[in-house]
N, C-alpha and C positions, 0 to 999 in steps of 0.2 A: 541615489540608486534608483533603477526602474521601480515602478509601483508593484506592490504585492499582488499576484493574480488572484481572481476570485476562485472559489471552490470548484467551478466547473471547468477550469483550465488545469488539468492534471495529466501528467505523463510519466511514464516509467523511465528510470534511468536506463540508457542503452548499455548493453553488455552481453547479449546472447551470442552463441557461437556464429550465427550467420553475420551478425554485426561485426564481430572481430575479424572474420575471414575477409569480408568486404573491404574493411579498413586496411588490412594487410595488403590486399591486392591493389587498392588505390595507391598506397605508398610505393609498392614495388614497381608500378608502371608510371609513377610520377604524375598521377591524374589528380583532378580536383572535383569535388562535388558541391553543388549549391547547398545541399543538406548541411555540410560542414561550414562553408564560408558564410552562409546567411543565418547560421545557428537555428535551424529549423527544429521546432519542438517535436516533430514527428520522426526524427532520425532513427530512434530505436525500433519503432514500429515498422518503418519501411525497410530499413536495412535488414531487420530481422526477417522479413519476407522476401529477401533478396531483390529489392527494388531500390534504385537510386537514380537521382537526377544528375547527369554528368555535366560538369561545367567545363567548357572548352575555351579556347582563345586566351588562356592565362587566368590568373586570379586577381587582376588589378583593372579597375574600370575607369574609363575616361570622363565619366559623368558623376555627379554628386547627389544622387537621390537621398533624401533626408531620412528615409525609412530603412535603409539598407546598411548591413554591416560589412559588405564587401569592400576591400581596400580601394581607395581612389588614388589616381596618380598617373605616372608614365608607365605603361605596360612594357614588359619585355617582348623580345622577338617571338614569333610563333614557333612552336615546337613541331617540327615536321613529322615527328613519330606519333604525335597525339591522337590523329584519327585512327590509326591502325591499332593503337594501344587500347583505345576505348572499346573497339570491336573485340579485341582479344579478351578483355575483362567480361564483356557481355557473353561471349561463347563459354568462357570458363564457368560462368554462373547459370548458363542455359536460360536466359530470360526471354520471356514472351513479348513484353511491352517495355520499352525504355523511353526515357525523356532526356533530351540533350538540350542544354541552354548555354548561355555565354554571358560574359560582361559586355558592356558597350565597348566597341573599338573604333572610336571616331578617327583614330590615327591611321587606319587602313582605308584605302580608296573604296573597297566594296564593303566596309564594316565587318568583314570577316565571312562574307556569304560563301566564298569559295572553299573556305576551311570547313564550314558546316557541311557543304556538299560532299567534300572528300570524306568526311566522317561518316556521312550516310552511306556513301559508296562502300567503305570498308565493313560497316555494320552488315549491309545487305550481302556483301561477298562472303563473309564468314558466318552470318546468321540469316540465311534467307527467309526463315520463318518468323523473324522478330518484327513486330510492329514498331515503328519509329514515330515518335512525337518530338517536333522541334519547338522550343520555347524561344523565340527570337526577340532581339531588340528591334528598334524602329528602322535601323539602317539609314538614319538621317533623311528619310523619305525617299531613298533611292529605289525605285520600282524594279530596276534591272537586278539589284541584289536580291530583292524579294523573289523575283521570278527564278533566280538561280536556286534558292532553297525550296521553293515550291515544286520545281521540276526535278528535285534530287531523288525522288522515289519515296517520300514520306507519306504517311497516312494521315497525320494530324498536324496542323499548323497552329501554334499557340502564340499569342502576343497579348500580354497583360495591359489592361487599361489602368489599373492600380488604384485610382481613386476618381472622384467626381470632378468635373471641370473647374469649378470654383477654387479647389485646393491645389491645383497643379503647381502654382507658384511656390507654395508652401512645402509640398510633399515631393514634387517631381520636377524641380527646375531644369530647364534645358530640354524638356520634352513637350510634345504637343497632343492634347486630348484628340483634336480632330484628325491629326496625323496618324494616331493609333487606330482610329475608326477607319480612316482611309485604307490603311494597310490591310485590315481584316477584309474589307470590301474588295480590294484589289486582288487578294489572294483567292477568294471565292470566284471572282470574275474569270481569273486566269485558269483556274482548275475547279470547275464547279463541283466535282465529285469529292474533293478533298474536305475533310472535317476542319472546321475553324473553331478556335476556342479562345476564351479570354477570362480574366479574373480580376478582382479588385478586393481591397481590405476595407474594413469598417473600424471606427474608433479613433479617427484622426480629425473629427469635426464636421463630418457630413450630416445632412438631415435626411429624414425618411423620403421626403419628396425627391431630393437629389439622387438617392439610391434607386428609386423606381425609374426616375428619368434616365439614369445611366444604363439600367437594364434595358430600357426601351431603345436606347441609342445602339446598344450592342446587337439587339435583335434586328434593328433596322439595317445594321451593317452585315447581316447575314451570319453572325456567330451562331454555331450550333450548340456549343457547350459553354457553361459559365461556372466559375468557382467564386464563392464569397467566404471570406474568412476574417478573423479578428487580427488587427495589428498588435503585435507585441514588441515592445521596445527591446531591441537586441542588447544595447549597452547605453551608458549615459551620454554618448555622443550623438545618438539618434533622437528623432522626435519623441516627445512624451506621448503616452496614451492619453487621449481626451476622455475616453469612456469605454467601459467593457460592455459590449452588446450581449445581451442575454440569449441562451439557447432558444427561447420562445421567439424572440425577434428574428433569429436566423431561420427558424422554420417558417415564419410569415413571409420573409423575402423569398424563400425557396418556392413557396406556393405561388407568389406573384410571378416569378420567373417562369415557372411551369405554365402558367396561364398565358404568357407571352409566346409560348411555342418553342422553348428551347429543347433540344434533343435530350440533354442531361443537365441537371443542376446539382452542384455539390455546395452545400451551405452549412457552415458551423463554425464554432469558435476556433477549432484547430485546423480548419481547412486551409491548405496552401495549393498553389496552382497544380502541383503534381501529386497531391494527396489522392490516393486510390485512382491513379490516372488510368490504370488498366481497366477499371470498371466503367470509365466514362464512355467507352465505345462498345461496351458489351451489347 
């Protein structure tokens, strides 16, 4: 079984009224959240505050990242009602800031970019005051797909680097560290006013020097916001935790990132890409 967590990694079991209501709405609309699929430890807190990260394009990924609990395999056909259903749930909950992400869909010519754009369209139609953050895959380097989502009316474009370059083969096979940096750079070049965001996890074998170098690479690629969190093994099938990084170390990395000029830095053991996302652009 996964290792026992240290004392500083503690979360309350979910079960408050907002959590139960949001869960019911998700099932009624046949929607998925990365909060559930990735077994995020913050699900109780976020759902309790009526915040969720919607997972579109199905719940089956075409790649095999070794840290992720989302199912891998051959995905089902896209649900044409999904974009509008996401917007309807957001309207029902009256959310000010939402995050939409997806699995990788290498089986689709555009990687799912058009489906992302349609989801944003419906969100803005039904919720004109809602700020939209997209956490996108790399679209296999397809810049036309990237432009589709950047032009969809979003305020924040998020793409996670996930780990340091040396560990990509171990942690994130099938992806490119430089490709992810290029995506962030291209998004900012295409729409300079858009906020760009990225994040990565610690505890999979990286060194302090590699963490600092990755932060520098992200800043050089014009990322405005960065999130740094502890990797937690979702189940016995995923990578083991190499080390639990202390809260003091997370504070040191936060200070280093702020010196590099990031607009906002979220760094801590329980931080995930969408954790406190509404505050990242305050």
